C-alpha positions in Angstrom: 0.0 0.0 0.0 1.2 3.5 -0.7 -0.5 6.7 0.7 0.5 10.3 0.0 1.7 11.9 3.2 -1.0 13.8 5.0 -3.9 12.2 3.0 -6.6 10.6 5.3 -8.1 7.9 3.0 -11.1 7.4 5.2 -11.6 11.1 6.2 -13.2 12.5 3.1 -16.8 13.7 3.0 -17.9 11.7 -0.1 -16.7 8.8 -2.2 -17.4 7.9 -5.8 -17.0 4.2 -6.5 -16.4 2.6 -9.8 -18.3 -0.7 -10.2 -16.5 -3.2 -12.5 -13.1 -4.2 -11.1 -13.5 -2.1 -8.0 -16.7 -3.2 -6.3 -17.3 -6.4 -8.2 -16.4 -8.5 -11.2 -18.7 -10.4 -13.5 -18.3 -14.1 -14.3 -21.0 -13.9 -16.9 -21.3 -12.2 -20.4 -24.7 -10.7 -20.0 -23.6 -7.1 -20.1 -20.8 -7.7 -22.5 -23.0 -9.5 -25.0 -25.8 -6.9 -24.8 -23.8 -4.4 -26.8 -23.4 -6.4 -30.1 -26.8 -8.0 -29.7 -28.5 -4.6 -29.3 -26.7 -3.1 -32.3 -27.7 -6.0 -34.5 -31.3 -5.9 -33.3 -31.7 -2.2 -33.9 -29.6 -1.6 -37.0 -28.9 -5.0 -38.5 -25.1 -4.4 -38.4 -22.8 -6.9 -36.8 -20.1 -5.6 -34.5 -17.5 -7.0 -32.1 -15.8 -5.7 -29.0 -12.6 -7.5 -29.9 -9.6 -5.2 -29.9 -11.4 -2.5 -27.9 -10.0 -1.5 -24.5 -12.9 -2.0 -22.2 -11.3 -1.5 -18.8 -12.0 2.1 -17.5 -14.1 2.9 -20.6 -17.8 3.7 -20.7 -20.7 1.9 -22.3 -21.4 4.8 -24.7 -17.7 5.1 -25.7 -17.4 1.4 -26.2 -20.5 1.3 -28.3 -19.3 4.2 -30.5 -15.8 2.7 -31.0 -17.2 -0.7 -31.8 -19.6 0.7 -34.4 -16.8 2.8 -35.9 -14.6 -0.3 -36.1 -17.3 -2.3 -37.8 -18.0 0.4 -40.4 -21.5 1.4 -39.1 -22.4 4.7 -40.9 -22.2 7.5 -38.4 -25.6 8.8 -39.5 -27.2 5.5 -38.7 -25.6 5.2 -35.3 -26.6 8.8 -34.3 -30.1 8.2 -35.4 -30.5 5.0 -33.5 -28.1 5.3 -30.6 -30.8 5.9 -28.0 -32.7 2.8 -29.2 -29.5 0.7 -29.0 -28.8 1.9 -25.4 -32.4 1.2 -24.4 -32.1 -2.3 -25.9 -28.9 -2.8 -23.8 -30.7 -1.8 -20.6 -33.7 -4.0 -21.3 -31.5 -7.0 -22.2 -29.6 -6.8 -18.9 -32.8 -6.2 -17.0 -34.5 -9.2 -18.5 -31.4 -11.4 -17.8 -30.5 -10.0 -14.4 -30.9 -13.3 -12.7 -28.2 -14.7 -15.0 -25.6 -12.3 -13.7 -22.8 -14.0 -11.8 -21.2 -11.3 -9.7 -18.4 -11.6 -7.2 -17.6 -8.8 -4.7 -14.0 -7.7 -4.5 -12.2 -8.3 -1.3 -13.2 -6.1 1.6 -15.8 -4.1 -0.3 -18.7 -4.3 2.2 -16.4 -3.9 5.1 -14.9 -0.7 3.6 -18.3 0.7 2.7 -19.5 0.1 6.2 -16.4 1.7 7.7 -16.8 4.8 5.5 -20.5 5.1 6.3 -19.9 4.8 10.0 -17.5 7.7 9.7 -20.3 9.8 8.2 -19.2 9.6 4.5 -21.6 10.0 1.6 -21.3 7.1 -0.8 -22.0 7.2 -4.5 -21.1 5.6 -7.8 -19.1 6.9 -10.8 -19.2 4.2 -13.4 -19.0 3.7 -17.1 -22.1 1.5 -16.9 -25.5 2.8 -18.1 -27.5 3.9 -15.1 -30.0 1.1 -15.1 -27.3 -1.5 -15.7 -25.1 -0.1 -13.0 -27.9 -0.2 -10.4 -28.9 -3.7 -11.4 -25.3 -5.0 -10.8 -25.0 -3.2 -7.5 -28.4 -4.6 -6.4 -27.6 -8.1 -7.5 -24.3 -8.0 -5.6 -26.2 -7.0 -2.4 -24.6 -3.6 -2.2 -27.5 -1.3 -3.1 -28.1 -0.1 0.4 -24.8 1.8 0.6 -25.3 4.1 -2.3 -27.4 7.2 -2.6 -26.6 8.6 -6.0 -24.3 8.1 -9.0 -22.8 9.3 -12.2 -23.3 7.1 -15.3 -22.4 7.0 -19.0 -25.9 7.4 -20.5 -25.1 10.9 -21.5 -21.4 11.0 -20.7 -19.1 9.0 -23.1 -16.1 10.5 -21.4 -15.4 9.2 -17.8 -14.2 12.6 -16.6 -17.6 14.1 -17.5 -19.6 11.5 -15.6 -17.2 11.9 -12.6 -17.8 15.6 -12.8 -21.6 15.0 -12.7 -21.3 12.6 -9.8 -19.1 15.1 -7.8 -21.7 17.8 -8.4 -24.4 15.6 -6.9 -22.2 14.7 -4.0 -21.7 18.4 -3.2 -25.4 19.1 -3.6 -26.0 16.4 -0.9 -22.9 16.9 1.4 -22.4 20.6 1.0 -20.5 22.8 -1.6 -17.2 22.5 0.3 -17.4 18.7 0.6 -14.2 16.8 -0.1 -14.9 14.1 -2.8 -12.7 11.1 -3.5 -12.9 8.7 -6.5 -12.3 5.0 -5.9 -11.3 3.0 -9.0 -9.2 0.2 -10.5 -7.8 1.7 -13.7 -5.6 4.6 -14.9 -8.7 6.2 -16.4 -10.3 6.4 -13.0 -7.2 8.3 -11.8 -7.1 10.5 -14.8 -10.8 11.4 -14.5 -10.4 12.2 -10.8 -7.4 14.5 -11.6 -9.3 16.2 -14.4 -11.9 17.2 -11.8 -9.3 18.1 -9.1 -10.5 15.2 -6.9 -8.5 12.9 -4.7 -8.4 9.3 -5.8 -7.9 5.8 -4.3 -6.7 3.2 -6.7 -7.1 -0.6 -6.0 -5.4 -3.3 -8.0 -8.4 -5.6 -8.1 -9.0 -5.3 -11.8 -6.8 -5.7 -14.8 -4.0 -3.3 -13.7 -1.4 -4.2 -11.2 -0.4 -2.2 -8.1 2.8 -1.0 -9.9 0.9 0.0 -13.0 -1.6 2.1 -11.0 1.1 3.6 -8.8 2.8 5.1 -11.9 -0.2 7.4 -12.2 0.3 8.8 -8.7 -3.1 8.3 -7.0 -3.4 9.6 -3.4 -3.7 6.0 -2.3 -2.7 2.8 -4.1 -3.6 -0.5 -2.5 -3.8 -4.1 -3.6 -7.4 -4.2 -2.4 -9.9 -2.4 -0.2 -9.5 -5.3 2.3 -5.7 -4.6 2.5 -6.3 -0.9 2.8 -8.7 -1.3 5.6 -6.5 -3.9 7.4 -3.5 -1.6 7.1 -5.4 1.4 8.6 -6.6 -0.7 11.5 -3.0 -1.7 12.4 -2.0 1.9 12.7 -5.0 2.9 15.0 
């Protein structure tokens, strides 16, 4: 674990959690497969997510990149993108009981710890809003979160983080300190773009050393290890 001197990781007013790779991981393909299936259903075009960097991206950005890669005419995509997104939402909603989700180590314990300290907890995720809430609910974590920033209207992660931070300060006060928690360099970059602190956890695709290169305020192998380390110093 690495912590910037003077930064109190559990002393911030609000936290914005990424979902995939940070709170949980999916052992199914329901969400993944919904993208290509929805594009084909709505437009008739076949696309693939092969070759696209998914980690730290957003549903809307992934959709646009996959359609561009497959040669879907831009005018067709723009005319039908809302229908495609709605088809993705409905596909995941209809297949929600097929989701096979595993919580990352220490997630519930860390959320409970932060809540007991009076922190406001929200989401900042590349998932579409309905899909994000379904995942959190199916993983048994819905009770902890009051609000979120999602990719329905924000293909750029920094923009959805900005939106989530605004909501956090509406609820916790205009001077509230807001911290992003994520598992990718894009989470760190989005936090910095909004002048927010950031906790990086190596529970996704990126290693501790890879995340540390981007200089988050905290870098930990997992939330469980971060929590255990802080308890040793109490």
